[in-house]
C-alpha positions in Angstrom: 63.7 6.8 -18.6 61.1 8.1 -19.1 60.0 11.6 -19.3 57.5 11.5 -16.8 60.1 9.7 -14.7 62.1 12.6 -15.4 60.0 15.0 -14.5 59.5 13.9 -11.0 63.2 13.6 -10.0 63.6 16.6 -10.6 60.7 18.3 -8.7 62.1 16.8 -5.7 66.0 17.7 -6.2 65.0 21.4 -7.0 61.9 21.5 -4.8 60.8 18.5 -2.6 61.6 20.9 0.4 59.3 23.1 -0.7 55.6 21.8 0.3 53.5 21.3 -2.3 52.8 24.8 -4.2 56.7 25.4 -4.4 57.0 21.5 -5.8 53.8 22.5 -8.5 55.0 25.7 -9.3 58.8 24.4 -10.5 56.5 21.1 -12.4 54.6 24.5 -13.9 58.7 26.2 -15.0 59.6 22.6 -16.9 55.8 22.7 -18.8 56.3 26.3 -19.8 59.4 25.5 -21.3 58.3 22.7 -23.0 55.8 24.6 -23.8 56.9 28.0 -24.8 57.0 28.2 -29.1 59.7 31.0 -29.0 62.7 32.6 -27.5 65.7 29.9 -25.9 63.3 27.7 -25.0 60.8 28.0 -28.4 64.2 25.0 -29.7 63.8 22.6 -26.8 60.3 20.7 -27.0 60.7 18.2 -24.3 60.8 17.4 -21.3 64.2 15.5 -21.9 65.2 18.7 -23.5 64.3 21.0 -21.2 66.3 19.2 -17.9 69.6 18.9 -20.0 69.5 21.9 -22.0 72.8 24.1 -20.7 72.8 25.6 -17.2 69.6 25.2 -16.6 69.1 22.8 -13.1 72.4 21.9 -11.6 69.9 18.3 -10.5 71.0 17.9 -14.1 74.4 18.7 -14.2 75.5 18.0 -10.6 77.0 14.9 -9.9 76.5 15.2 -5.7 72.9 15.9 -5.5 71.9 14.0 -8.8 68.3 13.3 -10.6 69.8 9.9 -11.3 70.2 9.4 -7.8 67.1 10.8 -6.6 64.8 8.0 -5.8 61.4 10.7 -6.5 58.4 9.5 -4.2 54.2 9.5 -5.0 53.5 12.7 -4.8 56.7 14.0 -7.1 54.9 10.9 -9.8 51.0 13.0 -9.2 52.7 16.4 -9.5 54.2 16.0 -12.4 51.4 14.2 -13.6 49.2 16.7 -13.3 52.0 19.2 -14.7 52.0 16.9 -17.9 48.1 16.6 -18.3 48.5 20.3 -18.6 47.9 21.4 -15.1 49.6 25.4 -13.8 50.2 27.0 -10.5 48.1 30.2 -11.3 50.7 32.2 -9.3 53.6 31.2 -12.3 51.5 32.4 -14.6 53.9 32.0 -17.7 56.9 31.7 -16.0 60.4 30.6 -16.6 63.0 30.8 -14.7 63.0 30.0 -11.0 66.3 30.4 -8.2 67.1 30.4 -4.8 69.0 33.0 -3.7 69.4 32.1 -0.5 68.1 36.0 1.1 64.8 37.5 2.5 64.2 39.5 -1.3 64.4 38.3 -4.8 65.7 40.5 -7.1 63.5 42.7 -10.0 64.5 41.1 -13.0 65.9 37.7 -14.0 68.2 36.5 -15.8 70.1 38.8 -18.4 66.9 41.8 -17.6 65.1 38.6 -19.3 62.5 38.3 -17.0 60.4 39.6 -14.6 59.6 38.8 -10.8 55.9 37.3 -10.9 56.2 35.3 -7.2 57.6 33.7 -4.2 56.9 31.1 -3.6 59.2 29.4 -0.3 63.0 29.9 -0.8 62.4 30.2 -4.5 61.7 33.4 -6.5 59.4 33.0 -10.2 60.3 35.2 -13.7 57.9 35.2 -16.3 59.3 36.3 -19.8 59.5 40.3 -20.7 59.3 41.7 -24.4 62.9 41.1 -24.9 63.4 37.5 -24.1 61.8 36.7 -27.3 64.7 38.2 -29.5 67.3 35.3 -27.8 
């Protein structure tokens, strides 16, 4: 399975119900990680590496809702291609993390105070790195 298909599958699994902006935001985070040269994500330089990094995406490890059991639609491929070609959602800027808090509010920092709240899009909160991230 190629990187375009992997990214399209992850977009559908992680943000398929979040609309165009939500899916683009998730794709932006993945590509921000791929392009990160420092900190924890500096070790991962391919989409495959980022998606299958330990403890990162439930869709990569969950047997019930797995990227291997999902069939992406054209919109997922389009957004994946947009992100691979350098497209980024401005609202997420340099965000490296996202998660669904299952509440109306987002934590101000995440994870382990290495990230600060950048924005909320749909059900997901997006976090950009603090200076402490770069020593991870």
